[in-house]
PLY file of the C-alpha trace (Angstrom):
ply
format ascii 1.0
element vertex 589
property float x
property float y
property float z
element edge 588
property int vertex1
property int vertex2
end_header
0.01 -0.10 0.18
3.02 2.20 0.64
4.65 1.88 -2.03
1.74 2.57 -4.48
0.96 5.72 -2.29
4.76 6.22 -3.06
4.04 5.81 -7.02
1.13 8.26 -6.97
3.10 10.95 -4.88
6.17 10.82 -7.95
3.41 11.00 -10.47
2.15 13.94 -9.16
5.33 15.08 -8.55
6.50 14.83 -11.93
3.08 15.98 -12.99
3.26 19.12 -11.21
6.89 20.18 -12.35
6.15 19.82 -15.84
3.68 22.79 -15.47
6.49 25.50 -15.53
8.18 23.88 -17.88
4.94 24.05 -20.28
5.12 27.90 -19.25
8.50 28.14 -20.02
8.42 26.51 -23.74
5.10 28.77 -24.15
7.09 31.51 -23.38
9.96 30.74 -25.41
7.39 29.84 -28.05
5.84 33.20 -28.33
9.39 34.77 -28.13
10.06 33.39 -31.11
6.82 34.26 -33.10
8.17 37.87 -32.00
11.43 37.52 -33.83
10.33 35.75 -36.55
8.10 38.87 -36.91
11.07 40.77 -36.91
12.66 38.56 -39.35
10.39 39.05 -42.02
10.21 42.79 -41.52
13.80 43.01 -41.81
13.92 40.79 -45.28
11.15 42.41 -46.90
9.78 45.75 -44.53
11.53 47.97 -47.41
9.68 46.33 -50.42
6.01 46.53 -48.41
6.92 50.01 -47.96
7.97 50.48 -51.70
4.65 48.83 -52.57
2.56 50.83 -50.51
3.97 53.89 -51.70
2.87 53.11 -54.91
-0.89 55.08 -54.59
-1.46 54.25 -58.62
-1.50 50.30 -57.63
-3.49 50.72 -54.54
-6.32 52.93 -56.35
-7.24 49.45 -57.81
-9.42 47.26 -55.36
-8.03 44.12 -56.26
-4.60 45.07 -56.66
-4.98 46.59 -52.92
-6.14 43.41 -51.37
-3.34 41.57 -52.76
-0.69 44.47 -51.61
-2.41 43.41 -48.06
-2.01 40.11 -48.46
1.27 40.64 -49.75
2.98 42.94 -47.17
1.30 41.28 -44.09
3.53 37.87 -45.24
6.57 39.81 -46.08
6.21 41.78 -42.26
4.24 38.44 -40.52
2.21 41.05 -38.43
-1.14 42.42 -39.77
-1.00 45.18 -36.76
2.15 46.68 -38.86
0.59 46.61 -41.71
-2.41 47.60 -40.44
-0.56 51.03 -38.88
1.14 51.67 -41.92
-2.49 52.17 -43.65
-3.35 54.12 -40.86
-0.67 56.28 -41.38
-1.22 56.91 -44.66
-4.93 57.42 -44.29
-3.73 59.90 -41.45
-1.50 61.46 -43.82
-4.06 62.40 -46.78
-1.50 59.53 -49.10
-4.36 57.37 -48.52
-8.30 56.97 -48.94
-10.57 55.26 -47.08
-12.19 53.37 -49.72
-8.31 52.24 -51.35
-7.50 51.36 -47.56
-10.23 48.73 -47.20
-9.39 46.31 -49.63
-5.84 46.14 -48.48
-7.14 45.90 -44.53
-9.01 42.43 -46.29
-5.65 41.25 -47.59
-4.24 42.28 -44.04
-6.64 40.18 -42.70
-6.05 37.04 -44.87
-1.88 37.44 -44.34
-1.77 37.18 -40.85
-3.48 33.94 -40.69
-0.24 32.39 -42.52
1.22 32.30 -39.09
-0.57 29.72 -37.53
-0.58 27.60 -40.97
2.75 27.23 -40.88
3.20 26.28 -37.21
0.59 23.44 -38.22
3.18 22.38 -40.44
5.48 21.24 -37.34
3.11 18.22 -36.17
3.39 16.60 -39.71
5.09 13.68 -38.06
2.05 11.98 -36.73
-0.71 11.84 -39.66
-3.77 12.43 -37.46
-2.46 14.89 -35.74
-1.02 16.53 -38.65
-4.85 16.08 -40.48
-6.16 18.03 -37.38
-3.70 21.11 -36.76
-3.65 21.66 -40.72
-7.81 21.50 -40.77
-7.43 24.05 -37.47
-5.36 26.28 -38.51
-7.05 26.76 -42.63
-10.26 27.22 -41.01
-9.11 31.11 -40.44
-7.77 31.07 -43.92
-11.22 29.70 -45.41
-13.30 32.24 -43.10
-10.88 35.10 -44.65
-10.95 34.01 -48.60
-14.92 33.32 -48.37
-15.21 36.42 -46.35
-13.29 38.44 -48.89
-15.19 36.76 -52.00
-18.44 38.40 -50.69
-17.59 41.31 -49.31
-14.78 43.29 -51.59
-17.35 43.34 -54.28
-20.21 44.57 -52.26
-17.69 47.39 -50.81
-16.50 48.07 -54.35
-19.96 48.62 -55.73
-22.06 49.88 -52.71
-19.41 51.23 -50.19
-21.11 49.37 -47.27
-18.23 49.59 -44.69
-16.92 52.61 -45.62
-20.25 54.11 -44.92
-21.08 52.06 -41.70
-17.57 53.55 -40.03
-18.02 57.27 -41.52
-21.78 56.77 -39.86
-20.36 55.47 -36.51
-17.68 58.61 -36.60
-20.20 61.29 -37.56
-22.64 59.92 -34.62
-19.81 60.01 -31.83
-17.91 62.54 -30.39
-14.61 60.47 -30.41
-11.52 61.96 -28.14
-7.88 61.10 -28.38
-6.86 59.01 -25.28
-3.78 56.99 -23.90
-2.76 53.72 -25.97
-3.91 50.56 -24.85
-1.25 48.48 -22.67
0.11 46.05 -24.96
0.36 43.21 -22.48
1.85 40.36 -23.79
5.23 42.69 -25.21
5.33 43.48 -21.69
6.63 40.26 -20.81
8.28 38.98 -24.16
9.82 42.39 -24.55
12.84 42.15 -21.44
13.82 38.67 -23.99
13.22 39.84 -27.54
14.63 43.50 -27.11
18.18 41.81 -26.05
18.00 39.65 -29.40
16.93 42.30 -31.93
15.47 46.15 -32.01
13.72 47.60 -34.85
12.92 51.29 -36.10
9.67 50.39 -37.83
9.24 53.91 -38.76
11.66 53.30 -41.35
8.94 51.15 -43.50
6.15 54.14 -42.63
8.45 56.49 -44.30
9.32 54.63 -47.07
5.27 54.22 -47.17
4.65 57.74 -47.12
7.35 58.85 -49.78
10.52 59.74 -47.29
13.34 58.99 -49.52
16.22 59.46 -46.74
14.68 56.42 -44.97
15.03 53.98 -47.86
18.70 54.59 -47.44
18.32 53.53 -42.96
19.00 50.20 -41.59
15.50 48.73 -40.15
17.94 47.92 -36.83
18.20 49.93 -34.47
21.20 51.76 -33.60
22.18 54.70 -31.51
24.36 57.47 -32.11
27.52 57.58 -30.14
27.03 61.43 -30.10
24.02 61.56 -28.29
24.44 59.68 -24.92
21.49 61.68 -23.23
18.97 60.55 -25.89
20.43 57.02 -26.09
19.91 56.49 -22.39
16.66 58.49 -22.16
15.17 56.14 -25.33
17.30 53.08 -25.46
15.60 50.09 -23.64
19.32 48.42 -23.97
21.63 47.17 -26.45
20.91 43.92 -28.63
23.19 41.60 -30.57
22.92 43.28 -33.95
23.22 47.06 -32.37
27.07 46.97 -33.92
26.69 44.62 -36.75
28.01 45.43 -39.90
25.78 43.00 -41.73
22.92 44.21 -43.89
19.28 44.13 -43.14
18.82 41.32 -45.59
21.22 39.37 -43.89
20.45 39.82 -40.41
16.65 39.21 -40.89
17.83 35.58 -42.67
19.83 34.37 -39.39
16.89 35.78 -37.25
14.24 33.72 -39.65
16.70 30.54 -39.04
17.09 31.13 -35.61
13.38 31.52 -34.97
12.38 28.77 -37.26
14.37 26.32 -35.23
12.80 27.59 -31.77
9.29 27.74 -32.93
9.52 23.99 -34.01
11.72 23.18 -31.01
9.38 24.81 -28.47
6.20 23.61 -30.44
7.45 19.75 -30.36
8.06 20.12 -26.69
5.00 21.73 -26.25
3.19 18.86 -28.04
4.78 16.19 -26.15
4.52 17.93 -22.60
0.51 18.84 -23.18
0.40 14.92 -24.48
2.14 13.56 -21.59
-0.24 16.18 -18.92
-3.38 15.37 -20.59
-3.84 11.91 -20.36
-6.97 9.92 -19.69
-9.36 11.44 -17.38
-8.06 14.64 -17.64
-7.92 14.93 -21.34
-11.85 13.94 -20.83
-12.65 16.10 -18.68
-10.80 18.98 -20.75
-12.47 18.09 -23.77
-16.10 17.67 -21.78
-15.44 21.57 -21.17
-14.14 22.60 -23.95
-16.25 20.75 -26.53
-19.70 20.40 -25.25
-22.77 22.71 -25.37
-25.03 24.08 -23.50
-28.18 21.98 -22.45
-31.12 22.27 -24.49
-32.84 25.28 -25.72
-29.32 26.58 -25.06
-26.89 25.04 -27.13
-26.44 27.70 -29.72
-25.19 29.89 -26.44
-21.68 27.99 -26.30
-20.51 29.06 -29.86
-21.02 32.76 -29.07
-19.62 32.16 -25.56
-16.30 30.77 -27.23
-16.26 33.74 -29.65
-15.93 36.31 -26.59
-13.34 33.75 -24.99
-11.24 34.26 -28.33
-11.59 37.98 -28.73
-11.35 38.18 -25.24
-7.71 36.30 -24.84
-6.91 38.00 -28.22
-7.27 41.24 -26.54
-5.44 40.60 -23.74
-2.15 38.66 -25.38
-2.48 41.71 -28.01
-1.74 39.25 -31.14
-4.34 37.26 -32.84
-1.10 35.56 -34.96
-0.18 34.46 -30.99
-3.64 33.45 -30.02
-4.39 31.05 -32.84
-0.94 29.82 -33.11
-1.19 28.52 -29.76
-4.32 26.98 -30.15
-3.19 25.11 -33.08
-0.97 22.23 -31.32
-4.29 21.96 -29.26
-6.26 21.17 -31.93
-3.90 18.69 -33.36
-3.60 16.47 -30.51
-7.15 16.59 -30.04
-8.22 18.74 -27.03
-10.06 21.37 -29.07
-12.26 20.11 -31.55
-12.87 22.25 -35.12
-16.29 22.91 -34.55
-15.27 24.90 -31.03
-11.91 26.07 -32.74
-13.59 28.04 -35.40
-15.69 30.02 -33.06
-12.72 30.83 -30.81
-10.58 31.84 -34.24
-13.74 34.22 -35.34
-13.43 35.75 -32.27
-10.02 36.59 -32.37
-10.28 38.12 -35.39
-12.71 40.36 -33.46
-9.99 40.84 -30.43
-7.46 41.90 -32.98
-9.57 44.61 -34.33
-10.45 45.67 -30.73
-7.03 46.65 -30.27
-6.71 48.63 -33.45
-9.54 50.64 -32.69
-7.87 51.61 -29.27
-4.68 52.25 -30.88
-6.33 54.34 -33.01
-7.91 56.24 -30.07
-4.57 57.09 -28.97
-3.46 58.82 -32.26
-3.61 62.71 -32.28
-6.26 64.86 -32.82
-6.01 65.89 -36.47
-5.28 62.44 -36.75
-8.00 60.55 -35.25
-11.76 60.64 -37.19
-9.05 59.18 -40.14
-7.16 56.34 -38.07
-10.79 55.86 -35.77
-12.67 55.01 -39.62
-10.38 52.65 -40.92
-10.00 50.38 -37.22
-13.72 50.24 -37.53
-13.83 49.05 -41.18
-11.56 46.40 -39.91
-13.72 45.51 -37.23
-17.12 45.89 -39.09
-15.48 43.62 -42.26
-15.29 40.83 -39.46
-18.30 41.57 -37.92
-19.95 41.09 -41.06
-17.66 38.07 -41.93
-19.35 36.68 -39.17
-22.82 36.81 -39.91
-22.15 35.83 -43.02
-20.25 32.65 -42.42
-21.20 31.35 -38.56
-25.28 31.84 -36.99
-26.81 29.04 -39.68
-25.19 25.86 -39.23
-25.07 25.34 -42.82
-23.30 28.55 -43.80
-20.62 27.13 -41.67
-18.47 26.32 -45.18
-15.27 27.32 -43.62
-15.48 24.35 -41.33
-15.99 21.81 -44.19
-13.56 23.40 -46.24
-10.73 23.21 -43.75
-11.64 19.07 -43.09
-11.35 18.44 -46.67
-7.87 20.70 -46.57
-6.91 18.40 -43.70
-7.58 15.01 -45.31
-6.10 16.34 -48.64
-2.85 17.04 -46.60
-2.91 14.01 -44.24
-2.54 11.99 -47.50
-0.24 13.91 -49.62
2.08 16.10 -47.04
3.45 17.84 -49.81
0.39 19.43 -50.16
0.74 21.26 -46.92
3.94 23.33 -48.69
1.75 23.59 -52.32
-0.89 25.24 -50.38
0.85 27.47 -48.75
2.72 28.74 -51.67
-0.53 28.68 -53.99
-2.74 30.32 -51.56
-0.25 33.29 -50.08
2.19 33.94 -52.64
1.34 32.32 -56.15
-2.54 33.08 -56.29
-2.50 36.65 -55.21
0.98 37.25 -57.49
-0.62 36.31 -60.40
-4.18 38.28 -59.03
-2.09 41.26 -58.93
-0.44 41.00 -62.55
-3.65 40.42 -63.68
-5.38 43.57 -62.61
-2.06 45.77 -62.74
-2.36 44.75 -66.66
-6.20 46.77 -66.83
-9.98 45.76 -66.08
-10.11 44.31 -69.69
-7.40 41.35 -68.93
-8.49 40.79 -65.18
-12.40 40.12 -66.62
-10.60 37.87 -69.50
-8.81 35.60 -67.37
-11.27 35.84 -63.95
-14.75 35.53 -65.37
-14.28 32.48 -67.14
-12.30 30.89 -64.31
-14.48 32.07 -62.12
-17.12 30.45 -64.09
-15.56 26.95 -64.80
-14.86 26.97 -60.65
-18.87 27.35 -60.24
-19.23 24.92 -62.41
-17.35 22.15 -60.94
-18.31 22.92 -57.48
-22.31 22.46 -58.58
-21.04 19.40 -60.45
-19.26 17.95 -57.39
-22.38 18.83 -55.36
-24.89 16.72 -57.41
-22.32 13.68 -57.70
-22.48 13.77 -54.32
-26.13 14.35 -53.55
-28.10 14.07 -56.54
-26.34 11.89 -58.86
-29.41 10.83 -60.71
-29.79 14.26 -62.14
-26.85 14.07 -63.78
-25.90 12.51 -67.38
-24.26 9.05 -66.80
-21.07 10.75 -67.66
-20.98 13.37 -65.58
-21.57 11.40 -62.23
-18.24 11.05 -61.95
-14.54 12.55 -63.32
-12.84 9.54 -64.46
-13.50 10.17 -68.40
-11.15 12.89 -67.77
-7.27 12.43 -67.75
-5.98 11.24 -64.38
-4.04 14.68 -63.79
-7.57 16.83 -63.92
-9.19 15.05 -61.06
-6.28 13.65 -58.80
-3.08 14.01 -57.20
-1.47 10.78 -58.16
0.67 12.01 -61.12
2.07 15.06 -59.44
2.46 12.79 -56.49
4.46 10.07 -58.34
6.32 13.51 -60.05
7.36 14.41 -56.62
8.36 11.04 -55.96
10.89 10.48 -58.58
12.31 14.14 -58.10
12.90 13.10 -54.07
14.32 10.20 -55.10
16.73 11.76 -57.94
17.90 14.32 -54.89
17.94 11.96 -52.27
20.26 9.17 -54.37
24.18 11.08 -53.02
22.84 10.29 -49.38
21.13 6.85 -50.03
21.51 3.93 -48.06
22.16 0.36 -49.05
18.18 -1.05 -48.32
16.21 -0.19 -50.85
12.13 -0.25 -50.64
10.27 -0.95 -53.95
6.26 -0.20 -53.74
3.64 -0.75 -56.28
-0.15 0.00 -56.34
-3.37 -0.56 -57.50
-4.11 3.34 -57.16
-5.63 4.62 -60.23
-3.83 1.63 -62.20
-0.48 -0.04 -62.14
2.46 2.11 -60.74
5.65 1.25 -59.65
8.23 3.49 -57.43
10.94 3.14 -55.24
12.56 4.94 -52.98
15.03 4.83 -49.69
14.38 2.88 -46.31
12.27 4.94 -44.24
12.93 7.43 -46.72
9.36 9.55 -46.49
6.57 7.69 -45.43
3.96 9.77 -46.53
4.65 7.77 -49.77
2.51 5.33 -48.72
-0.98 6.78 -48.97
-4.13 5.94 -46.53
-6.58 4.53 -48.99
-3.95 2.38 -51.09
-2.80 -0.86 -50.46
1.12 -1.03 -51.81
3.02 -3.83 -51.21
6.68 -3.37 -50.03
9.61 -5.29 -50.82
12.80 -4.63 -48.53
16.17 -5.87 -48.92
18.98 -5.56 -46.16
22.47 -5.14 -46.49
24.33 -8.15 -44.59
26.31 -6.10 -41.89
23.75 -3.56 -41.37
21.13 -3.74 -38.74
17.91 -4.54 -40.27
15.42 -2.03 -40.94
11.62 -2.93 -41.24
8.77 -1.19 -42.20
5.22 -2.21 -40.95
1.62 -1.69 -41.47
-1.39 -3.38 -40.00
-4.79 -3.49 -41.34
-7.88 -2.58 -39.63
-8.66 -5.78 -38.12
-5.38 -7.98 -38.71
-2.35 -8.35 -37.23
0.60 -7.04 -39.16
2.26 -9.87 -41.36
5.97 -9.96 -41.72
7.15 -12.84 -44.23
11.08 -13.06 -44.32
13.19 -15.24 -46.16
16.88 -15.73 -46.23
19.28 -17.62 -48.34
22.21 -19.33 -46.79
24.70 -16.98 -48.53
22.70 -13.72 -48.79
21.29 -10.59 -46.68
17.60 -11.41 -45.51
14.43 -10.33 -47.47
11.73 -9.17 -46.18
8.10 -9.21 -47.53
5.17 -6.84 -45.98
1.53 -6.05 -47.43
0.07 -3.30 -45.52
-3.76 -2.47 -44.92
-5.96 1.15 -45.49
-4.43 2.35 -42.14
-1.27 3.57 -40.75
1.99 2.91 -41.61
4.38 2.25 -38.65
8.19 2.26 -38.70
10.50 0.06 -36.41
13.87 -0.63 -36.36
15.11 -4.02 -34.73
0 1
1 2
2 3
3 4
4 5
5 6
6 7
7 8
8 9
9 10
10 11
11 12
12 13
13 14
14 15
15 16
16 17
17 18
18 19
19 20
20 21
21 22
22 23
23 24
24 25
25 26
26 27
27 28
28 29
29 30
30 31
31 32
32 33
33 34
34 35
35 36
36 37
37 38
38 39
39 40
40 41
41 42
42 43
43 44
44 45
45 46
46 47
47 48
48 49
49 50
50 51
51 52
52 53
53 54
54 55
55 56
56 57
57 58
58 59
59 60
60 61
61 62
62 63
63 64
64 65
65 66
66 67
67 68
68 69
69 70
70 71
71 72
72 73
73 74
74 75
75 76
76 77
77 78
78 79
79 80
80 81
81 82
82 83
83 84
84 85
85 86
86 87
87 88
88 89
89 90
90 91
91 92
92 93
93 94
94 95
95 96
96 97
97 98
98 99
99 100
100 101
101 102
102 103
103 104
104 105
105 106
106 107
107 108
108 109
109 110
110 111
111 112
112 113
113 114
114 115
115 116
116 117
117 118
118 119
119 120
120 121
121 122
122 123
123 124
124 125
125 126
126 127
127 128
128 129
129 130
130 131
131 132
132 133
133 134
134 135
135 136
136 137
137 138
138 139
139 140
140 141
141 142
142 143
143 144
144 145
145 146
146 147
147 148
148 149
149 150
150 151
151 152
152 153
153 154
154 155
155 156
156 157
157 158
158 159
159 160
160 161
161 162
162 163
163 164
164 165
165 166
166 167
167 168
168 169
169 170
170 171
171 172
172 173
173 174
174 175
175 176
176 177
177 178
178 179
179 180
180 181
181 182
182 183
183 184
184 185
185 186
186 187
187 188
188 189
189 190
190 191
191 192
192 193
193 194
194 195
195 196
196 197
197 198
198 199
199 200
200 201
201 202
202 203
203 204
204 205
205 206
206 207
207 208
208 209
209 210
210 211
211 212
212 213
213 214
214 215
215 216
216 217
217 218
218 219
219 220
220 221
221 222
222 223
223 224
224 225
225 226
226 227
227 228
228 229
229 230
230 231
231 232
232 233
233 234
234 235
235 236
236 237
237 238
238 239
239 240
240 241
241 242
242 243
243 244
244 245
245 246
246 247
247 248
248 249
249 250
250 251
251 252
252 253
253 254
254 255
255 256
256 257
257 258
258 259
259 260
260 261
261 262
262 263
263 264
264 265
265 266
266 267
267 268
268 269
269 270
270 271
271 272
272 273
273 274
274 275
275 276
276 277
277 278
278 279
279 280
280 281
281 282
282 283
283 284
284 285
285 286
286 287
287 288
288 289
289 290
290 291
291 292
292 293
293 294
294 295
295 296
296 297
297 298
298 299
299 300
300 301
301 302
302 303
303 304
304 305
305 306
306 307
307 308
308 309
309 310
310 311
311 312
312 313
313 314
314 315
315 316
316 317
317 318
318 319
319 320
320 321
321 322
322 323
323 324
324 325
325 326
326 327
327 328
328 329
329 330
330 331
331 332
332 333
333 334
334 335
335 336
336 337
337 338
338 339
339 340
340 341
341 342
342 343
343 344
344 345
345 346
346 347
347 348
348 349
349 350
350 351
351 352
352 353
353 354
354 355
355 356
356 357
357 358
358 359
359 360
360 361
361 362
362 363
363 364
364 365
365 366
366 367
367 368
368 369
369 370
370 371
371 372
372 373
373 374
374 375
375 376
376 377
377 378
378 379
379 380
380 381
381 382
382 383
383 384
384 385
385 386
386 387
387 388
388 389
389 390
390 391
391 392
392 393
393 394
394 395
395 396
396 397
397 398
398 399
399 400
400 401
401 402
402 403
403 404
404 405
405 406
406 407
407 408
408 409
409 410
410 411
411 412
412 413
413 414
414 415
415 416
416 417
417 418
418 419
419 420
420 421
421 422
422 423
423 424
424 425
425 426
426 427
427 428
428 429
429 430
430 431
431 432
432 433
433 434
434 435
435 436
436 437
437 438
438 439
439 440
440 441
441 442
442 443
443 444
444 445
445 446
446 447
447 448
448 449
449 450
450 451
451 452
452 453
453 454
454 455
455 456
456 457
457 458
458 459
459 460
460 461
461 462
462 463
463 464
464 465
465 466
466 467
467 468
468 469
469 470
470 471
471 472
472 473
473 474
474 475
475 476
476 477
477 478
478 479
479 480
480 481
481 482
482 483
483 484
484 485
485 486
486 487
487 488
488 489
489 490
490 491
491 492
492 493
493 494
494 495
495 496
496 497
497 498
498 499
499 500
500 501
501 502
502 503
503 504
504 505
505 506
506 507
507 508
508 509
509 510
510 511
511 512
512 513
513 514
514 515
515 516
516 517
517 518
518 519
519 520
520 521
521 522
522 523
523 524
524 525
525 526
526 527
527 528
528 529
529 530
530 531
531 532
532 533
533 534
534 535
535 536
536 537
537 538
538 539
539 540
540 541
541 542
542 543
543 544
544 545
545 546
546 547
547 548
548 549
549 550
550 551
551 552
552 553
553 554
554 555
555 556
556 557
557 558
558 559
559 560
560 561
561 562
562 563
563 564
564 565
565 566
566 567
567 568
568 569
569 570
570 571
571 572
572 573
573 574
574 575
575 576
576 577
577 578
578 579
579 580
580 581
581 582
582 583
583 584
584 585
585 586
586 587
587 588
């Protein structure tokens, strides 16, 4: 009995000691996000300022949207891009009509951070599927809201009129800036690493040519010792560096990503060890359970308020959504509950912007406040579009589909990031700059084709009898038009070519019957994602005589794993295995 009590006490002590470690890794995780934002600003901040400086571009709503996306991706901070927009509007260099599409783009661009965080959970297929779905639900909401509200704003000026009415109705007076509670905790560490002069980006955006030659890295002139002592919060690692902004940015980018990955992996492991058994079930019940009938609908709106409040406390929607992404991955928070938390986060970050606008000087207050209100109303209208009615919660279904696709083809996550946050915005930007004729000539047929494919897909699932026999499936099209398998085969071949230089003697050959007989080979334990969820590859593995055997095993849903081994008298052993439709497990004997 005493031994049992000692074991329990030891278990409790170990679990309690993990809690300070959890907060430490969370603190380092948030600090790494802060340094990552600084790294992106060093690498692309001046480019972002130059883009904002071109008013001819910003007068085009579509181009303004793309500028907002690209600039926010470059600086990794919607607060920075929004503050630049506020400065341009208050100085008269940009009108509110042109600023609204940029704010919509910044909403999309800021969601890239938690999508990158989800990539760090790619090691476990089920966790990766949930984490990626939880991260991309934010992207899907922002894209759908823009697709509806940008044309509406361009034709009616709805957001501009609403915000102007509020500004005209209320007597707004300047106040004190809201304290950035998260900055108070992280700045003691991050300011020892890097400090930036963000006025350089704003100055370039406002056309100040003198700012183009200034470094974003904050330095202090030795001739003004008094100014140094009054304004400086201390030195940092790169204060006397001779490196360029780009070189410093690349160094910080690599280090912050390494720290981010390490902290996230340790956080997930700690959470998995802490949230086990009854504890995990209790937390899941508290977070994911709805209120009793007939008040079940209130739980989602309460989650929106919680998300808004937490984001207001930490002063960053990216930090909040990135922090809940690992919890979604390990199954503590369901995607149905993560969705309203994310929506609340969008509101929380705009509330912060409103308070920041209220701290503007008197002559700039009205314009700054109107821009912040436009951002606020955009998110409110988006929530009204895609949340109150359960059938309109398309972002959840879209995110689930993306998560399933990414769990099957893990390279799809990288393709998604490049396509949605770089290639597609750049293409739309180029078309918009070519003129509205070119934009309409390419965009209208493309949109019509997408709409047709969507309608046919829905009919194939729900009403196949309404379609001609030929259209009841896409099998009549070439495989590359309705399946990612050919692209996966190409990526596999490229991966093999790159891996040949560092290859091991053991060779695995996989053959599948999915979409026709296909054969490919890859090295042992090299990218197990190449074995798919809904395929049944046969794996043949040979092993050199002087190495430890490597076995790749998989198990069907209702069968024990089967391994067949044969070995000639004078040859290395050969292992033949079959894989069912579930997971792949790798074991080194």
